[in-house]
SEPA-894965 format. One record per residue (C-alpha): x, y, z. Coordinates in steps of 0.1 Angstrom, whole numbers, plus 5000, padded with zeros to 4 digits. Example, Ala and Ser with C-alpha at 12.3 -4.5 7.8 and 13.67 -1.06 7.14 Angstrom:
// SEPA-894965
<<5123; 4955; 5078>>
<<5137; 4989; 5071>>
// end
This chain:
// SEPA-894965
<<5000; 5000; 5001>>
<<5016; 5028; 4987>>
<<5024; 5059; 5018>>
<<4995; 5086; 5028>>
<<5001; 5119; 5019>>
<<5010; 5138; 5051>>
<<4990; 5176; 5051>>
<<4993; 5205; 5072>>
<<4965; 5229; 5071>>
<<4973; 5266; 5077>>
<<4939; 5283; 5086>>
<<4924; 5255; 5103>>
<<4896; 5272; 5118>>
<<4891; 5292; 5088>>
<<4864; 5287; 5060>>
<<4880; 5272; 5035>>
<<4906; 5257; 5061>>
<<4877; 5238; 5078>>
<<4866; 5225; 5045>>
<<4902; 5213; 5040>>
<<4902; 5198; 5070>>
<<4866; 5180; 5068>>
<<4878; 5170; 5030>>
<<4912; 5158; 5034>>
<<4903; 5140; 5068>>
<<4879; 5115; 5043>>
<<4909; 5105; 5019>>
<<4921; 5073; 5019>>
<<4958; 5082; 5005>>
<<4962; 5113; 5026>>
<<4963; 5119; 5064>>
<<4966; 5155; 5086>>
<<4994; 5159; 5107>>
<<4991; 5195; 5118>>
<<4969; 5224; 5119>>
<<4981; 5258; 5124>>
<<4951; 5282; 5134>>
<<4945; 5317; 5157>>
<<4958; 5320; 5194>>
<<4921; 5317; 5202>>
<<4918; 5282; 5183>>
<<4954; 5267; 5199>>
<<4949; 5234; 5214>>
<<4920; 5224; 5197>>
<<4913; 5194; 5176>>
<<4913; 5207; 5141>>
<<4882; 5184; 5130>>
<<4862; 5193; 5156>>
<<4865; 5227; 5149>>
<<4857; 5219; 5109>>
<<4826; 5206; 5125>>
<<4835; 5170; 5120>>
<<4852; 5138; 5142>>
<<4882; 5146; 5162>>
<<4914; 5137; 5142>>
<<4937; 5139; 5171>>
<<4953; 5169; 5153>>
<<4956; 5203; 5178>>
<<4954; 5235; 5162>>
<<4990; 5256; 5173>>
<<4997; 5288; 5161>>
<<5036; 5282; 5155>>
<<5047; 5275; 5119>>
<<5075; 5261; 5133>>
<<5059; 5234; 5152>>
<<5036; 5228; 5118>>
<<5067; 5224; 5094>>
<<5085; 5199; 5124>>
<<5057; 5172; 5123>>
<<5067; 5154; 5089>>
<<5042; 5172; 5064>>
<<5048; 5165; 5028>>
<<5023; 5192; 5014>>
<<5014; 5224; 5033>>
<<4978; 5238; 5025>>
<<4975; 5276; 5030>>
<<4943; 5301; 5019>>
<<4955; 5328; 5038>>
<<4954; 5361; 5024>>
<<4984; 5381; 5006>>
<<5017; 5386; 5029>>
<<5010; 5357; 5051>>
<<5007; 5333; 5025>>
<<5042; 5344; 5011>>
<<5059; 5336; 5046>>
<<5042; 5302; 5047>>
<<5049; 5291; 5015>>
<<5086; 5299; 5013>>
<<5095; 5287; 5050>>
<<5073; 5258; 5034>>
<<5097; 5250; 5006>>
<<5130; 5259; 5025>>
<<5116; 5230; 5048>>
<<5112; 5208; 5019>>
<<5072; 5210; 5019>>
<<5054; 5214; 4990>>
<<5026; 5245; 4994>>
<<4994; 5248; 4980>>
<<4982; 5284; 4980>>
<<4949; 5295; 4976>>
<<4948; 5331; 4985>>
<<4948; 5357; 4964>>
<<4962; 5392; 4959>>
<<4996; 5379; 4955>>
<<5019; 5406; 4935>>
<<5036; 5392; 4901>>
<<5069; 5397; 4918>>
<<5059; 5377; 4946>>
<<5046; 5347; 4922>>
<<5083; 5353; 4903>>
<<5102; 5353; 4939>>
<<5084; 5320; 4949>>
<<5089; 5307; 4913>>
<<5126; 5309; 4917>>
<<5128; 5294; 4952>>
<<5109; 5264; 4944>>
<<5130; 5257; 4917>>
<<5160; 5262; 4930>>
<<5151; 5238; 4959>>
<<5132; 5217; 4934>>
<<5102; 5212; 4957>>
<<5073; 5212; 4941>>
<<5042; 5241; 4948>>
<<5011; 5252; 4934>>
<<4996; 5288; 4933>>
<<4957; 5286; 4921>>
<<4934; 5321; 4923>>
<<4905; 5297; 4921>>
<<4903; 5259; 4926>>
<<4868; 5251; 4912>>
<<4871; 5231; 4882>>
<<4843; 5248; 4869>>
<<4857; 5282; 4874>>
<<4891; 5273; 4857>>
<<4864; 5259; 4830>>
<<4852; 5296; 4826>>
<<4884; 5307; 4822>>
<<4896; 5289; 4795>>
<<4861; 5293; 4776>>
<<4866; 5329; 4781>>
<<4901; 5329; 4763>>
<<4885; 5313; 4735>>
<<4856; 5333; 4729>>
<<4876; 5367; 4734>>
<<4890; 5358; 4701>>
<<4855; 5363; 4685>>
<<4841; 5382; 4706>>
<<4869; 5414; 4718>>
<<4838; 5436; 4733>>
<<4838; 5421; 4768>>
<<4833; 5433; 4802>>
<<4835; 5411; 4837>>
<<4814; 5413; 4867>>
<<4829; 5392; 4897>>
<<4807; 5389; 4927>>
<<4820; 5377; 4964>>
<<4808; 5378; 5000>>
<<4816; 5405; 5018>>
<<4848; 5395; 5037>>
<<4864; 5392; 5009>>
<<4895; 5417; 5011>>
<<4909; 5424; 4979>>
<<4891; 5433; 4946>>
<<4891; 5428; 4920>>
<<4892; 5390; 4924>>
<<4924; 5369; 4915>>
<<4901; 5346; 4895>>
<<4889; 5381; 4876>>
<<4923; 5393; 4872>>
<<4936; 5358; 4856>>
<<4904; 5360; 4831>>
<<4914; 5392; 4824>>
<<4947; 5384; 4812>>
<<4936; 5353; 4792>>
<<4910; 5376; 4775>>
<<4937; 5399; 4769>>
<<4956; 5373; 4752>>
<<4932; 5355; 4735>>
<<4920; 5388; 4715>>
<<4939; 5409; 4690>>
<<4937; 5439; 4713>>
<<4911; 5463; 4731>>
<<4884; 5475; 4708>>
<<4886; 5510; 4702>>
<<4854; 5525; 4722>>
<<4823; 5543; 4694>>
<<4820; 5572; 4717>>
<<4845; 5593; 4739>>
<<4832; 5580; 4772>>
<<4827; 5604; 4808>>
<<4823; 5590; 4841>>
<<4802; 5616; 4858>>
<<4812; 5596; 4891>>
<<4845; 5583; 4899>>
<<4850; 5544; 4891>>
<<4812; 5540; 4875>>
<<4827; 5517; 4846>>
<<4852; 5497; 4867>>
<<4890; 5492; 4866>>
<<4912; 5476; 4838>>
<<4932; 5447; 4836>>
<<4951; 5447; 4807>>
<<4923; 5464; 4786>>
<<4896; 5446; 4801>>
<<4868; 5461; 4824>>
<<4868; 5447; 4856>>
<<4836; 5452; 4882>>
<<4837; 5439; 4919>>
<<4804; 5434; 4937>>
<<4812; 5427; 4977>>
<<4772; 5412; 4995>>
<<4764; 5397; 5019>>
<<4748; 5360; 5011>>
<<4771; 5356; 4981>>
<<4801; 5331; 4983>>
<<4822; 5336; 4951>>
<<4806; 5341; 4913>>
<<4816; 5352; 4881>>
<<4802; 5366; 4848>>
<<4822; 5371; 4814>>
<<4801; 5394; 4792>>
<<4804; 5393; 4758>>
<<4790; 5417; 4728>>
<<4787; 5416; 4695>>
<<4763; 5427; 4666>>
<<4728; 5416; 4675>>
<<4741; 5388; 4700>>
<<4755; 5386; 4738>>
<<4774; 5355; 4752>>
<<4777; 5350; 4787>>
<<4799; 5328; 4805>>
<<4792; 5324; 4841>>
<<4804; 5302; 4873>>
<<4790; 5302; 4907>>
<<4803; 5285; 4936>>
<<4774; 5279; 4960>>
<<4795; 5267; 4989>>
<<4832; 5259; 5000>>
<<4828; 5224; 4987>>
<<4830; 5234; 4952>>
<<4874; 5244; 4955>>
<<4877; 5207; 4973>>
<<4881; 5187; 4939>>
<<4904; 5208; 4926>>
<<4925; 5210; 4959>>
<<4924; 5176; 4962>>
<<4942; 5170; 4925>>
<<4967; 5199; 4937>>
<<4973; 5176; 4970>>
<<4981; 5148; 4949>>
<<5002; 5158; 4920>>
<<5021; 5190; 4935>>
<<5049; 5167; 4951>>
<<5056; 5155; 4913>>
<<5060; 5190; 4902>>
<<5097; 5202; 4892>>
<<5088; 5238; 4907>>
<<5059; 5261; 4911>>
<<5027; 5262; 4889>>
<<5006; 5289; 4889>>
<<4975; 5280; 4880>>
<<4948; 5252; 4885>>
<<4947; 5246; 4847>>
<<4983; 5234; 4844>>
<<4969; 5208; 4865>>
<<4944; 5202; 4846>>
<<4963; 5201; 4810>>
<<4941; 5229; 4798>>
<<4957; 5247; 4772>>
<<4956; 5279; 4789>>
<<4987; 5301; 4779>>
<<4990; 5328; 4803>>
// end
């Protein structure tokens, strides 16, 4: 019988961390060996915090303790700077990080890529682990060749800090790569209220919505003579991200370095 993948989970008491604990604890080929969390959760069983059965893994606030637990893989949904610090420490320790946080700069991703290649430690950073969302991005890239007029609306819960979302930024980059260039506006535009037309990512308009009751949603709207095309993906709950996360956990250790985007593991022909 093959040895189980030893997984540590950062942010184990958070929304995505709890879903990760529940999902990974059920896998026959994986075992949770450590959990990182906030001070008010220290000492609690990670399984019980996740709303599942106890797994005999106590939450700690020490990253050093987590990395010393013999994990092969670190699952981390912390935002921004924390995710970068955790991933850097993991790679240096020979542990493969899987980062689901957004708000990471290109320079930070490039730095982690160089470190992972130098250490020969596989790593994954994915703006979105929902396989349907990855397919939405690929379909949008293909459509942009024929429908260059396009705008993106992304909608998330009101606890999300960064805007636009990493998924929207990635989608806009793919759309920009898929079309010849941004089409000229038929008339000069004038915003009577600043920001009314959203922001631009590589020439693509992006609009962000933050409301309670939402989880993660995005629609890419294309317009052409006499027709529109809308490609939309909805994550109803955190379980939507788990199939992609499990794929990353199973594949990350075989990678020669860092991979950005789940599409690389699905072998979809996304170019950027």
